[in-house]
N, C-alpha and C positions, 0 to 999 in steps of 0.2 A: 469795559474790560473785566473779564471774570477774575475775581481775586484768587491769588494763588492759594492752593490748599496748604494748611499749616503743616510745617515740618514735624514729623513725629520722631520721637526719640527711638533710636535703634540700638539694641543691645550689641555689645561687642561680639563679633563672630567667634564661634567656638574654635579652639585650636584643633586642627586635623593634621596629624602627622602622616606623611607618606612613607612607603616602605623603604625606598632608597635612602632618604635621610636618616631613617632609623638604623639601617645597616651601617651607615657612616658613623653615626654617633656610637653605636655598639663597638665598632672596630676601633674608633678613637679611644674610647674608655678602656678597652681591653689592652691596647698597646701602651697607653699611658700608665695604667695600673701595673702592667708587667714590668715596665721600665723602672718605676718607683720601687716596686718590691725587690727586684733583683739587684738594684743598686744598693738598697739597704742590706740585703742578705750578704752580698759581697763585702760590704763595709764591715759588717759584724764578724764575718768569718775571718777577714784579714786584719781586723782591728785598725781600719784606715777610713778615710773619707769622713762622713758625718759621724761615724762611731767614735772618732777622737774627741767629739764634743759632748758625748753622753755624760761623762762624769761631771764636767763643769756645768752643764745645763741642769743636771740633777741637783747639784749642790746649790745652784742659784735659786731653783724653784723651792727647795726645802727651806732655805734660809728666808724666803719671802712669804712664808705661811702667816696667816692671820686667823683669828678665831672665827669670824663670820664666814670667811671663804672655806675654812675647813668644814664647817657644818654644812654649807651649801654643796660642796663637792662630795662629801660623804653621802648625803642624801641622793644626789644624782648618780653616784656610783652604785648605790644599792638598787635603785629602781631600774638601772640599765644593765645589771649583772646578767650573765648568761641564763640562769634559771628563770629570772623574772622576764627576760626578753623572749625566752622560749615559750613561756606561758602566754605572753601577750601575742606572739605570732599565731599560736593555736587559736586563741580567742578571736583575733581579727580574721583569720582565714575561715573559721567555722561560721562566725557571724556574717561575714561577707557572702559566703556560699548560700546560707539560709535566706538572707535578706534579698540579695540580688538574683538568686536562683541561677548562679553560674559557678563553675568550678575552675575555669582556666586561670583567671587572674589570682585567686587565692592560692592556687597550686604553684604559680610562678613565685609568689612571695615565700611560701613554705619551702619550695625547692631551693631558692636562693639562700635562705637561712640554714637549711640543712647542709648545703654545700659549704657554708662558712664554718660550720662545726667540723666538718671533715678536713677542710684545709687548715684550720687552726691546729687541730690535733697532729696532722702530718708534719706541718712546718715546725711546730714546737719540738717534736722529737728529733727532727732532722737537725735543727739548729742547736738544741741542747743548751740554751743560754740561761744563765742564772739571773734572778731578779736583783735589783739594787739591795743594799744592806737592809736586813730585816729591822734594824733599829730605827729606820726611817718610815716603816709602815705605820699608817694611822688607823687602820681598821682591822687589826689583828693579824695573825700569821697567815702566810700563803706560800706553800711550798711548790706550787706549780711552776713550770718553766715560763720564761719571760717573753720570748720572741716567737710570734707576734702577740699583740694584745687581743684576746677574745672579746673583751668589752668593746673596744673601739671598732673592731671589724664587724661585730654583730650589729651595733647601733648604726654604723654608717650604711651597711647593706640594707638593713630594715628601713631606714629613713629614705634612702635614695630609690630603692626599688618600689616601695609603697608610693612615693611621690610620683614616680614615672607611671605606675599603673593607674593612679587617680587622674593625672592630668593628660595622659595620652589619648583618652577617649572624649574628654570634654574639658571645658575651661578655656580661658583666654591665654594668650601668650604672656601677658603680664602676670596672670595668676601662676603660670608655670614657672616663670623666672623667680617670683617671690617664694614659691613653694620649694624649689630646689635650693635657693639661697638659705632658707630656713633649715632644710635638711643638712646642708653643708655646715652651717653654723653650729647646729646641735652636735654633729660629728666632731668638729674641732674642739668644742667645749668639753666633750667627754674625753677626747684624747688628752687635753691638758689636765683634766681632773685625775686621770690615771698616773700621770707624772707627778702631779701635786701631792697626791696621797702616798707616793713613794713606791709604787708597785711596778713601774715601767720606766725604761730608758727612752730617750727621744727617738732613737731608731726603731724601737719596738712599735711605737704608735704610728710613725710615718709609714713603715712597712704595712701595717694593718690598713691604713687608708688606701695604699696602693692596691692591696688585694681586694678591698671593697669596691674600688672603681672597676677592677677587672670582672668581678662577679656581677656587678650591675650591668656591665657591657654584655655579658653572657645572657642575663635575664632579658635585656632589651632585644638581643638578637633572636632568642627563642620566641619571644612574643611577636616580634615583627615577622618572623618566618611563617607564623600561622595566621596572624590577624592583620598584617601590614596592608594587604590588598583591600581588605574590608574597610580599613581606615581611609585608604586612598579614594575609594569610590563612595564613601559615606557622604 
């Protein structure tokens, strides 16, 4: 009897996303994000719902401050601030375009971040909401409007869209799950840091997360509309 050939190790198959599931994910994220945002917007405008917990949550977080956490969150807030994040977006987009010799995916990332700036500006002026008491600020004065948080929205969109663009072309399903989990965790930590440092109410950051989900859904839809069939047949 001829001995069986030794079994060779096979690498996990690369994750290939089809166009239809991408559209479903995009639609789901857009709907979920819209629901979260409009619930928070309505709560803030009517001073009801989750907005009734803003003051108590703010007081609890401020009273729970510690030295090491303050230093950690101050550093995190600095490196995720809109100016730093904008510079990082430009650096990643340009570096990606030059290294990979492609424009589409870097453009998707840059476009999503640009949209976040526009939405933040429009919603802040529409809501006209003041920040928590300035006496609770830990990183100096800030007279910008409070709703929503540009910090949180920018970080969440950057992390989720970049993760999608990286794992949708290659990588295993396990890699994708871990990458999105890491992006979500980073977003939540930044959201908490903005409340901890005294600059935002709970509803500010929850609304920002909702908008970020919606923008991520738009980014996925746009990408799938152009490249979904290529992924399907790859």
